[in-house]
Each structure stands twice: as structure tokens, then as C-alpha cells.
N, C-alpha and C positions, 0 to 999 in steps of 0.2 A: 705493189699496188700504186697506180698513178695517183698523185695528189689531186689532179684535176680530173675527176671522173664525171664524164658528161652523159654517160648512159649508166644509170644506177642499178641495172639488172633487176628492174621491177618485174613482178610476176605478171603485170599487165603493161601494155605499151604506155610509155610516159605521155601524159596528156600534153598536147600542144595545140589547143583549140584557139582559133583566131576567127571570131565572128563579129559582125557589126551589130551592136545592140540597137534595139528599136525602143520607141517610147510606149511600148505596150506590155501587158502582163502575159502575153501568149507564150506557152511552153509546149513541148512535144507531149502528146497524150501518152500516159503510161497504161499498158494493158494489164491491170491487176487481175490476179486469179479470181474466179467467180466467188470463191469462199469469202473474200475480203472486199470485193468490189463495192458492196453496199454498206461498208462499215460506217458507223455513226461517230462523228468527231466533234468534240466541243472545243471551240476556240475562245478562251477567256481573254478579255481585252480585245474582242473582235470588232468593236466600234472604233478602236484606235488605229494609228497608221500601220504598226507592225502586225497586229492581229488581223486587221482587215486585209492587208497584203497577203498574209498567209492563207486566209480563207479563199481569196481569189485564186492564188496559185494552186491550192488543193483542188478547187473546182476545175481549173484548166488541166491539171495533170490527170484527173479522173472525174469526169462529170457525174458518174454514178454514185460517188461518195455523198453521204448525207451529212451536211455541215450545220451545226448548231452554233450560230453567232451569239456570243454572250457578252453583255456589257450593261452599263447603267443607262445609256441613252437610247431609248426605244426608237426615236425618230431616225437616228443614224443607222441603227441596226436594221430596221425594216427597209431603209433605202438600199443598204448593201445586199440584203437577202433578195430584194427585187432584181438586182443585177445578176445575182448568182443563179437564179432560176428556181424551179419547183423543188429541188432537193435541199434547199436551204431554208432555215427558219431562225427567228430571233427568240432569245430567252433572256430575261432580266436576271442576272446573277450577281450577287455581292460576294466577293471572295473573302470578305471579313466575317460573313455570316456562315458558320459551319453547316447549319441545317440546310440553308439554301444551296450551298455548294455541293453537299453530298447528295441531295435530291437530284440535282442536275447530272451528277456524275454516274448515278445508278443506271441511267438509260443510254450511256455511250460506251464505245470501245476504246477511245483514246481521248485524253484531254491535253490541249496545248496551252500552256500558261504563258501568255504574252501581255499580261496586265502589269507592266512595270510602273515606276522604277522598283528595282529589287533592293537597292541600297537602303540600309537601316531597317529592313524588315526583321522583326524579332523571331518569327517562326515561318516554317515552310508549310503554311496551312493547306495549300492546294495539293502538294505532294502527300501530306498526311491524309487528306481526304481521299486521294486516289488510292492510297494503300488500303484505307478502311473499306473502300467500295470495290477493290480489286480491279482498278482501271489503269490501263497503260498510260504513261505520262512522259511529256517532254516540256522543257521550259526554255526561254530565251534569256535566261539570267546572265548578267554581266557583272555580277558582284562576287568578290572572292569569298567573303564570309557566308553569304547565302549559299553559294555553290557547295562549300564544304559542309555546311549544316545539312544540306540535302543529302550529301554523300554519307553523312552519319546515320541516315535512315536505312542503310543497306540491309541490315538484318531484318527489319520489319518488311521491306520490299521482297526479300527472299522468302520469308515466311508466307507472305501473301501471294507469292509466285507471279509478281507483276514486273514487267520491264519498264525502266525509267532512265531517261537521259537528261542531265542538267547541262546548261550552257550550250544548247543546240540551236543556235541562230546562225548568223553570218560571221560575226566576230564578237565573242568567241563562238565556236561551232565549226564552220567550214574551215576556218584557219587552223583549228586543232587537228583536223583530219589531214590537211596539207602538211603540217609539221610532222605528224605521225608517219606519213608516207616517206618524207625525206629522211627521217631518222631510221626507219625500217630498211630502206634501201642502202643507207650507209652501213648499217650493222651487217647486212647480208654481204656487203663488199669487204667485210672484215676491217672496216674503218671504225674510229671511235669518235662519236659526236661530242663536241666540246662546247659549242656556243650556239644557242638558238635565240633568234630575235624576231619579234612580231612588230611590224610597222603598219599602221592604219592611217588612212586619209579619207575624210569626208568633207565635201563642199557644203558649207552651212550646216543645217541640221540633217542634210541628206533627205529632206522631205518627210522625215519621220516625226516631225512635230514637237510638241512640248515635252514628250516623254524623254527623248534623247537629250534635250536641253537640261531637264531636271537631273538625268543620270550624270551628265557631264559636270554639273555644278556639285552634285553630291560626291563625285569622285575626287574633286578638288579638296575635299575635306578628309581624304584618306591618305595616310602615309603610304608611299609606294614600297611594295615588297618586291625585291628582285634577288637573283642569285648570282654570285660571282665565285667561280671555282668551287661550287658546292656550299658556300657560306651564304646564309640568308642575310641580306642587308636591307636597310630601310633608308629611303631617300625622300626628298621633298617632292610633292606632286607637281607636275607640269614644269619639270626642270630638265637639265642635261639635254638640251635641244640638239638634234642632228638634222642635216639636210639630206633627205633620202630620195633617190630616183625611183619613181613608180612606173617608169616606162612610158610608152606612147599613150597619148591621150590624157595623161596626168602630169608627167614631168617631175621635176624636183620639188619637194615640199618639206617644210619644217615640221618635225614631229617631236613630241615631248613625252617624258615618262609618265605613265599612269598606272594605277594599281588595278590590274585586270586578272581574272581568275585563271586564264590559260598559262600564266607564268608559273604559278605553283603547281598546277596539274601536270604541265609538261615536265617540270623538274622532277616531280615525284614519280610520274608514270613512265615517261620516256627516258628518264635517267640522264638528262643533259645537265651538266654541272653549272653552266652559266646561261641564264635565261632572263629576258627582259621584254617589256612591251611599251611601245610608244604610239602616240596618236597626235594628229594635227588636223586643222581645219582651214577653211578659207571663207571670206577674205582674210588676208594676213592679220588685220587688226583684231580679229577674234582671238587669235593665239595670244596677242599681246594682252588683251583683256582678261583671258583665262589666267595667264601668268600673273597679272596684277592682282587678281582676286585672291590668289593664294597668299599674297603679301598684305593686302589691305583689309581683307575680311577675316575676323577671328574664326578659328577652327570650329568653335561651338556653333557659329551661325551656319557654316557650310555643312555641318553634320545634323542640322535640324531639318527634317523633311518638310515641316509646315512652313518654315521660313524660306526654304529653297523654293517651294511651290509658289509662294508669294512673289519671289524674285522672278520666277519663270513667267508668271502672269504679267509682270511689269515689262519684261523684255520681249515677250512673245510677238506682239504686233510688229515691232521693229525687226525681229529675226525673220518673220515670215516675208516681210517686204524685201529683205536682203536675199532670202532664199530664191526669190524670183529672178534675181540677178546672178547669184553665185551658181545656181543649178544644184544638183544633188549627186554629183559623181562620187563614187566610192572606190577605193582601191585597198587591197591587202597585199603586203609583201612579207613572206616568211623566209628568213635566211638561216641556213645551217652551215656551220663551219666545223671541220673535223680535224683530228690530230695530224693527218697527213698533209694538211694545207688545202684540201678540197673544200670548195665553197659552192653550194648549190642553193637555188632560189625557187620559190613558188610565187606566182603573181596572179592576182585576180582583180579585174577592173570592170566596173559596170557604170552605165550612164545614170542609173537611178537607184539609189539605195532603197527607196520606199518600195520598189519592185523586187530588187535582188534579195532583200532580207526575207520577204515572204516566200520566194522560190527556195531559198536556202533552208528555211524552217520546214517548209513542206517536204523537202527532200529527206529530212530526218524523220518526219512523220510517216512517210511511205516506207522507210526502212523498218520502222517498228511494226507497221501493219503487215509487212511481208515476212515478219518473224525473224529478222536479223538479230534483234537484241535479246540477250539472255535476261532472266529475272534478276533484279537487283537495281542499284542506282549507279550509273556510269557516266564518266566524262566521254566526249566524242572520240578522243584518241585511244580509249581503251578498246581492245578487240572484242570484249564482251558486249560493248555498246554498239560499235560498228565494226563488224569483223573485217579482217584484212581483205578478204575476197569481195566484200560489199562496198569497199571504199571507192573503187573506180566508178561504180554506178552512181553512188551518192554525189561524187564530184562532178560527174557528167550532168546530172540533173541540176545540181546547185549552180553550175556555171552557165546555164542556158541564158542567153541574152547578153553575156559578157562580150566586151570588145577586145579584151586581152586576157587570156587565161593560159598560163604555161606552168608546167611542173618540171622540176629536176633539170634546171638549166643554169649555166654559169651566169653570174651577174652581168658580165660585159655583153652577153647575148640578148639581154632584155632591156638594158638601160638606154635612155634616149641620147645620152652624151657621155660615153664611158671615159673615166679618168685615164690619163696617160700612165702607163706602167713602165718605168725605165725607158729603154729605147724601143720597146716592143711595138707600141702603137704609133710611134713616129715613123717606123719603117718595118712593116710586118715581117720582112725577111731577115732583119738584122740579127735576131736571136736564134733563129732556126737554121739559117744558111750562111749569110755573109759574115756575121760575127763569129760563128763556129769556125769557119775556115781561117779567119784572121787570128783568132785566139790560138788556134792550133799552131799556126806558123810562129806565133809569138813564143810558144813553148819550145819550138825546135830550132829556130834560127833568129838572126837579127833582122830578118825581113827585107833583104835587099835583092832577092831573086824571085823567080817565078816557080821554083821547085825546091822542095825541102824533103830530105829523107833521113829517117832515124834508124840507127843500127845499135842494138844492144845485145850483149851475149845471152841475156835471159830470154830474149825473144827468138822463136824458131823461124820467124819470117821477117821480111823487110816491109815496113809500112811507108807508103809513098803518097804524097799529095801533089798533084800537078795542076798547072794553070790556075794558081791562086794569086790574085792581084797583090802586088806589093807597092811601096814598102809598108810594113806593118810594125807597130810598136812592140818591142821586146818586153815580155812579161817576166820579171825576175821573181823566182820562187826561192825564198830563203829556207830550204829544207835540206835534209841529207838525201843521199842518192836513193835510198829505199823509199822514202816518202815521195820523192819526185816520180819514181817509177810507179808507185801506187796511184798517184794523181794522174799520170799519163794513161794508165790502164783504164781507170774510171772514166776519164775524159773520152778515150777512144770508144768505149762502150756507148756512151751517150751520143757521140757522133754517128756511130753505126745505126743506133735506134732511130735517130732523127732522119738520116738519109733513107733508111728502109721505109720510114713512114711516107716519104715522098714517092718512093718507088711503088708502094702499094696503091697510092692515090692514082698514079698513072695506069697501073694494071687494072684498076677498077673502072677506068674510063672517065675519071674526073676531068682530065686535061684535054683541052681542045687542040686541034692541029695547029702547029706554029711553035715559036720559041718564046717562052714566057719567063718572067721573074715570078718567084713564089707569091708575091703580094698581088699579082694580077689575077682577077677572078677567072680569066680564061685558063690560067695555070692551075690554081687551086680555087675552085668556086667557093663562094661565101658559105654555102651550106655544107661544104666538105671540110672547112677549116677546123671545126670543132673536133671531128674524128681524127684529123691529122695531129692536132695538139694533144689529144688524149693518148695517141700512140707514141708520139715523140717524147712525151713527158714520163713514160714508164721508167721506173727506177729512180726518178728524182726524189730528193728528200724535201724539196721546197720549190713548188711551182704554183704561183698565184697570178691572177690577171685582174686588172682593174681595181687596184687597192690603193688607198692613200698611203703615202710614205710612212707615216707614223704607225701604220698597221703592219708594216713588214720590216722595219728597221730594228736592229738589235738593241739600240738604246734610244728609243724615241723620246721626244720632249713630252712633258706632262700634258695630258689631254683632259680638260675639264677637271673632274674630281680625282683623276688618276685611276678611275675604275672603268674598265672596258666592259660595257654592257651592250 
């Protein structure tokens, strides 16, 4: 199996959508079956940025849906329903009032819980009410404790025969499904996933308002849980910074460890031994401020919802002013590394988080309405929550409006400024053609001629290499003759595979008329390089591209805490 598998044998064509996002909420209308076209949906937190965005996306996906916008602010709610049209109405619902909540749920087919923040919530009151009223449920929870508390209600949900998905927003949510697809494809290729990393970037608050600000502050009061080679480890929040390339339109951004629920769910459900999640924002001084808060403010303060809400009110006017400058771009990058050395990436970037989060949540809502989800409480990456065959549709819907959405690609194909790897990116031909021929001559001769021929009694033929430029440095191998013979045989196989990859490219019509070097796009077009590298690397035990030296060296210098997450 090639360690760089660029086509992961997905049951559906790997997504590689590249669209220009617009500053609207418009999405492609979904032709729902008549049976569910008039479903009634309650959006809790509907007067907030996330809930309001979800209501708009649902209305755009299917105008026939009847949407009940629930919140505490009647003025905001009625203003939104006026925009949504005749199928929308407002209801004043207090999620802390069980009677009010259950009364509202009895008249709907699905409830979407977007009334965050979820941190420090003691009970899953909305899910419990949904179970009591036999109402389908999703939430946009981004808190680890809350998500697993919801998961603990599995038996009650099964007894009530209702489907429920927790953490069904953009991140976590869509990011979980992206990770599940990368892992599934690797497993089907008989590879072993070893390391899964979630990277998130949002400019400012992403237009999501005070809720995301409160969520961020509350997360600073939580010790980060990550997994390293199967072992649960705890680390300081907003630490272990990495500079990650989110591709075109976003570029490189600093991201920091945060305690997010997809880390534990992916570890438990997808079976990946090393998992972590990082988040970063802009302008850059917000990252500095968040990092400083973990040092200057006591944990008791950051874990107190009331105190954090007071802090949010203090910062909110300043944050809103900066949001107007910073914008609200959002990007998610999911990286999977396997035992063979294969490294694949999923990337999702949108100009407006406040729009994208609603589209993503609405995509999960439609999946439940269409009957994709089994009874029980599920994470997005569980096939009982979003079946494998339904993931493609969900990702296509959720990615509408993105300006960069790719799945199952090598990092160097999506990054804006790939790192140099050995001599590979200095001269694209050096490791596939020129260096192969030079190294081979080094095995066979001192390199002072233009032809080298090897004769050995164990070979039934003579292997010749002609017109190879010299001189070439002699590579001395301090091994016995049998080891040298084994090394030569292995090397010849690799040479043959690499050369055959070029031959296939020509037969397939990739090469234009003329005489070209391999690095010239007329010889091997840019879009054909990936396939050529996949073919040429078959049989290798270590082939990686675009990695920092400390990631590939046998004895790297200590990096950060010495824990590679």
C-alpha cells in the first residue's frame, strides 16, 4: 500500500468543491418528500446569531418548512419571522422552564437547541424534554461534559424511539463528519489511522456575537483533554501553539489547544489513538489576550457563568467594533496521519461564520427529517447518527457558499506555501528521476563514465543504464554482499515503479508534444502530479511530503512539551 494515498477509495467521489462564497444566506433548495415537506421545527435560541442563521438556512433550503423561532426577545424574534415569511412564527420559550419547554415541543417534529453557551450547564433539559415529548432533537453543543451527558441519555431516547444528534453544528459537527470520512477511507485501504488533529480558525467572533465570546472564555477555564498514543492527557488551555496553513483565502494562522468534545468522541468512536483540537482567532492580539487570561484570571472566575457573562458584556462593544474590521471568516482543517506515512486533509473555509454555522446546522436537521438518523443519542461521526451513505449529501449541503472545500487531499496540495521537503520541492524531478539515476550509478560505479553495467551470478540478466550524466558521488555501503544484493534488488524495483509511472502518464495523454523535464507542467501537468506520485510511491515504507524536519527525523529535537499532538 502506498503511504501517500491520494485517492482514498471513497464510496462516493472525493469532494473537491471550489466555489466563491457570497455575502448572502442563499443555498440550493432541497426537494424534500411531501411527507416531511411541511414539518414543524422549533429553533431554540432563534433570536441569537446561531439560531437565527439556522432558521434562515432552513427556510432557504425548504420554504415549505414551518419554523417556530423561539427566544426571550419578542422584538428580535418577530423581526426575523417577518423576513422568513408566512411559514414562520415567534414563540417565547424559556429553556429553564420545563413546562414552557415541553408545551412548545409537543407541537413540533424537530427541536434544534442553539441556545448556548453549553459550558457549565448542569443538565440537558432540552434533550430530556424532547425525550419526554417524543420529539427529534439536535444541538450545537461545543462542550465536552454536556455532550457526554447527552450521550448518557441513550437508553431513554431508545425507549422513546426518538433520534437525537449532539454537537451537530459546524465545529464540532461538520468537522466530525469530515474526520469520519477520512478515517473510513483509510480503514478501507487497509491502513491504520494513528493521529487525528482538528484545527479551527475564526476571525473575531465570526459574527456570532456574545455567545461565542462567552463560550471561548468558559473554555479557558477547562483543562484540555487530548489523547497521545491512546493515553488521555491533560494540558493547559490555550497552550502549545502551532502555526497552521488553512490554504487560500485564510493562509497561516496560530492555533492553540482547547478542550472540545470532538477530541474524545473521535478517539472513542473512530478509534484513533492520538487526537487533539486547536483554535485560533484574529486580530493576533486576541490570541495573546486569551493566552494571558489563562494566566492572570483564576480558574474559579473563568468557570463561573455569571462572572463570564459580565466579562462578555464589558468586552462586547469593543469586540463588535473590531469584528467590523477583522471580518468573520472561518476555516476548519482536519488532518489524518496513518501508520504507512499517508497524510490526508479535509479543508472547509467560508467568508462568514454567521452564515455557515446556520447552513451546517440546517444540513443536520434535514438529515434527521429525511430519516437518516436511528433512534438514540449520537455524535455526528457515528453511522447511526449520519449513515455513511448520507455523509456526502450532508457535506455538500453544509459546504454551500464555501470558497474552499476539499476532502482527502495531501497537505501540500491545499496549503498556500508548502514547506520544502528535502530536495523534493527545490527541484521536483530530483527525487523521482535525476536523483534516482545518480544514486543508482553511485551503487554501481565510481561515477566517471556515461554508462554503468552490473553483472552478478545470481541475476539471470544484465541490467544496464545508459546516458546517465556523470560524474556522480560514490555511495559506500558497509554491508556484506547479501545485504548489498538485497538493497540493490529493492532499489531496482523502486526505479522500475517510478519509471513506469512516467510511462503511464505519457500513455494516458498527460504529456504535450515536445521534450520536457519532469518538473515542467507540459511534461507532467500539475493536476497529474498527484497520481504520478501515488503510483511511484507504491511499495515505499516512508514517503511524506510537506513536513517539518522534526516530524520525519529519527531523533528530532524536543518540540514544545515533547508530546506530539
